[in-house]
C-alpha positions as CSV (number, residue, x, y, z in Angstrom):
1,X,-160.4,-75.9,-1.1
2,X,-161.1,-79.5,-1.8
3,X,-159.4,-79.5,-5.2
4,X,-156.3,-77.8,-3.7
5,X,-156.2,-80.3,-0.8
6,X,-156.2,-83.2,-3.3
7,X,-153.5,-81.6,-5.4
8,X,-151.3,-81.2,-2.3
9,X,-151.7,-84.9,-1.4
10,X,-151.0,-85.9,-5.0
11,X,-154.4,-87.5,-5.4
12,X,-156.0,-87.5,-8.8
13,X,-159.7,-86.6,-8.8
14,X,-161.8,-88.5,-11.3
15,X,-165.4,-88.8,-12.2
16,X,-167.3,-92.1,-11.6
17,X,-168.4,-93.6,-14.9
18,X,-172.0,-94.8,-15.4
19,X,-172.5,-98.0,-17.3
20,X,-175.9,-99.3,-18.6
21,X,-175.0,-102.9,-17.9
22,X,-172.3,-105.0,-16.3
23,X,-171.3,-106.4,-19.7
24,X,-170.6,-102.8,-20.8
25,X,-168.5,-102.3,-17.7
26,X,-166.5,-105.5,-18.5
27,X,-165.3,-103.9,-21.8
28,X,-163.1,-101.7,-19.6
29,X,-161.3,-104.6,-18.0
30,X,-157.9,-105.0,-19.6
31,X,-157.7,-108.1,-21.8
32,X,-155.4,-111.1,-21.1
33,X,-155.3,-110.7,-17.3
34,X,-155.8,-113.2,-14.5
35,X,-159.2,-112.9,-12.9
36,X,-161.5,-114.5,-10.4
37,X,-165.3,-114.6,-9.8
38,X,-166.4,-115.2,-6.3
39,X,-170.1,-116.4,-6.2
40,X,-170.6,-118.1,-9.6
41,X,-174.1,-119.6,-9.2
42,X,-175.0,-121.1,-12.6
43,X,-172.1,-119.5,-14.4
44,X,-173.9,-116.9,-16.6
45,X,-171.8,-114.0,-15.4
46,X,-168.7,-116.1,-15.7
47,X,-169.4,-116.8,-19.4
48,X,-169.7,-113.0,-19.9
49,X,-166.5,-112.3,-18.0
50,X,-164.6,-115.0,-20.0
51,X,-165.7,-113.9,-23.4
52,X,-165.5,-110.1,-22.9
53,X,-162.3,-109.9,-20.9
54,X,-160.5,-112.8,-22.6
55,X,-158.3,-113.6,-19.5
56,X,-155.3,-115.9,-19.7
57,X,-156.6,-117.6,-16.5
58,X,-159.8,-117.4,-14.6
59,X,-160.7,-118.8,-11.2
60,X,-164.4,-119.6,-10.4
61,X,-165.3,-120.0,-6.8
62,X,-168.6,-120.7,-5.1
63,X,-169.7,-122.6,-2.0
64,X,-172.4,-124.2,-4.2
65,X,-174.3,-125.2,-1.1
66,X,-177.6,-126.9,-1.3
67,X,-179.8,-124.3,0.5
68,X,-179.2,-120.6,0.9
69,X,-180.3,-119.5,4.4
70,X,-182.3,-116.6,3.0
71,X,-183.7,-118.4,-0.1
72,X,-187.3,-117.9,0.9
73,X,-186.7,-114.1,0.7
74,X,-184.9,-114.0,-2.6
75,X,-186.6,-113.9,-6.1
76,X,-185.6,-116.9,-8.2
77,X,-184.1,-118.6,-5.2
78,X,-183.5,-121.8,-7.1
79,X,-180.3,-120.2,-8.3
80,X,-178.9,-120.7,-4.8
81,X,-180.5,-124.0,-3.9
82,X,-178.4,-126.6,-5.8
83,X,-174.8,-127.5,-6.5
84,X,-174.1,-126.1,-9.9
85,X,-170.4,-126.8,-10.1
86,X,-170.8,-129.6,-12.7
87,X,-173.0,-127.3,-14.8
88,X,-170.4,-124.5,-14.7
89,X,-167.6,-127.0,-15.6
90,X,-169.7,-128.1,-18.6
91,X,-169.7,-124.5,-19.9
92,X,-165.9,-124.4,-19.6
93,X,-165.1,-128.0,-20.5
94,X,-162.2,-127.2,-22.8
95,X,-160.9,-124.4,-20.7
96,X,-160.9,-126.5,-17.6
97,X,-159.2,-129.3,-19.4
98,X,-156.4,-126.9,-20.6
99,X,-156.0,-125.3,-17.2
100,X,-157.3,-121.9,-18.3
101,X,-160.3,-122.1,-15.9
102,X,-160.3,-123.6,-12.4
103,X,-163.4,-124.1,-10.3
104,X,-163.2,-124.2,-6.5
105,X,-166.0,-125.3,-4.2
106,X,-165.2,-123.0,-1.2
107,X,-166.2,-120.0,0.7
108,X,-165.0,-116.8,-1.1
109,X,-163.0,-115.4,1.7
110,X,-161.2,-118.7,2.3
111,X,-160.4,-119.2,-1.3
112,X,-159.1,-115.7,-1.8
113,X,-156.9,-116.1,1.3
114,X,-155.4,-119.2,-0.2
115,X,-154.2,-117.4,-3.4
116,X,-150.7,-115.9,-3.8
117,X,-150.5,-112.2,-3.1
118,X,-150.6,-109.9,-6.2
119,X,-151.8,-112.9,-8.4
120,X,-155.0,-111.3,-9.8
121,X,-155.6,-108.4,-12.2
122,X,-159.2,-108.4,-11.3
123,X,-161.9,-110.0,-9.1
124,X,-165.7,-109.9,-9.2
125,X,-167.5,-110.5,-5.9
126,X,-171.0,-111.8,-6.0
127,X,-171.3,-114.4,-3.1
128,X,-172.8,-113.7,0.3
129,X,-173.8,-110.0,0.5
130,X,-173.9,-109.6,4.3
131,X,-171.5,-107.0,5.6
132,X,-169.0,-109.2,7.4
133,X,-168.4,-111.7,4.5
134,X,-168.1,-108.9,2.0
135,X,-165.6,-107.1,4.2
136,X,-163.5,-110.3,4.5
137,X,-163.6,-110.8,0.7
138,X,-162.6,-107.2,0.1
139,X,-159.8,-107.3,2.7
140,X,-158.4,-110.5,1.1
141,X,-158.9,-109.2,-2.4
142,X,-156.7,-106.1,-1.5
143,X,-153.8,-108.5,-1.0
144,X,-154.5,-110.7,-4.0
145,X,-155.3,-108.0,-6.7
146,X,-152.3,-106.1,-8.0
147,X,-152.0,-102.3,-7.4
148,X,-153.9,-100.7,-10.2
149,X,-156.0,-103.8,-10.6
150,X,-159.8,-104.0,-10.3
151,X,-162.1,-105.1,-7.5
152,X,-165.7,-105.4,-8.8
153,X,-168.9,-106.8,-7.5
154,X,-172.6,-107.1,-7.8
155,X,-175.6,-105.8,-5.8
156,X,-174.2,-102.5,-4.8
157,X,-177.6,-101.6,-3.4
158,X,-179.5,-102.0,-0.1
159,X,-181.8,-104.9,0.4
160,X,-183.8,-104.5,3.5
161,X,-185.0,-108.1,3.7
162,X,-181.7,-109.9,3.0
163,X,-178.3,-108.2,3.2
164,X,-179.4,-104.7,4.3
165,X,-176.6,-102.2,3.4
166,X,-173.9,-104.9,3.5
167,X,-172.3,-104.5,0.1
168,X,-172.5,-100.7,0.0
169,X,-171.2,-100.3,3.6
170,X,-168.3,-102.7,3.1
171,X,-167.2,-101.1,-0.2
172,X,-167.6,-97.6,1.0
173,X,-165.5,-98.3,4.1
174,X,-162.6,-99.4,1.9
175,X,-163.0,-96.2,-0.2
176,X,-162.9,-94.1,2.9
177,X,-159.8,-95.9,4.1
178,X,-158.1,-94.9,0.8
179,X,-157.5,-98.5,-0.3
180,X,-159.7,-98.4,-3.4
181,X,-161.4,-95.7,-5.5
182,X,-164.7,-96.0,-7.4
183,X,-164.3,-96.1,-11.2
184,X,-167.8,-97.0,-12.3
185,X,-171.3,-98.2,-11.3
186,X,-173.9,-99.8,-13.5
187,X,-177.5,-98.4,-13.6
188,X,-179.2,-101.8,-13.6
189,X,-181.8,-102.8,-11.0
190,X,-179.1,-104.6,-9.0
191,X,-176.0,-102.5,-9.9
192,X,-172.4,-103.6,-10.2
193,X,-169.4,-101.5,-9.1
194,X,-165.9,-101.2,-10.3
195,X,-163.0,-100.0,-8.1
196,X,-159.3,-99.6,-8.7
197,X,-156.8,-100.8,-6.1
198,X,-154.7,-98.0,-4.8
């Protein structure tokens, strides 16, 4: 019955791919696109995204605030405690100089709202993981990422002390609304997800 129902609606059923690491997942991002990472920290993931996806343009956004409100509860909390924008810019010195990479010190939801609609081929979300901010970032991403493009993110897992089920809840709601569909999940301790914009 379920298969027949999907056929009638014209929906394509597909299996969710399992990736060992986020870097393996990035290999499935089409090369040469326009991408953004929201929540850059010290830029390690941005380096992977840049070298693996080879985008023609990449936006890097982080509030880079001095103190994360939940820092005492997070392992390696020094990642969130300082302004790392200059460090990130130093990794991409030539790319920033040539206009291929832009850094933006801003809250993710606000930055995404400021972009032109249908500008991005993909976005990777890894900023605040509480339900409301993630929901705002997802809503804004749905306007900024082209149909068929990718919305990805980190920490698709519950964390009772910090963000509870914030990421999973926000992403799953968008899936239930029929706005995105899950393509893949990594099997790391803190998994990443990859969804296609419908």
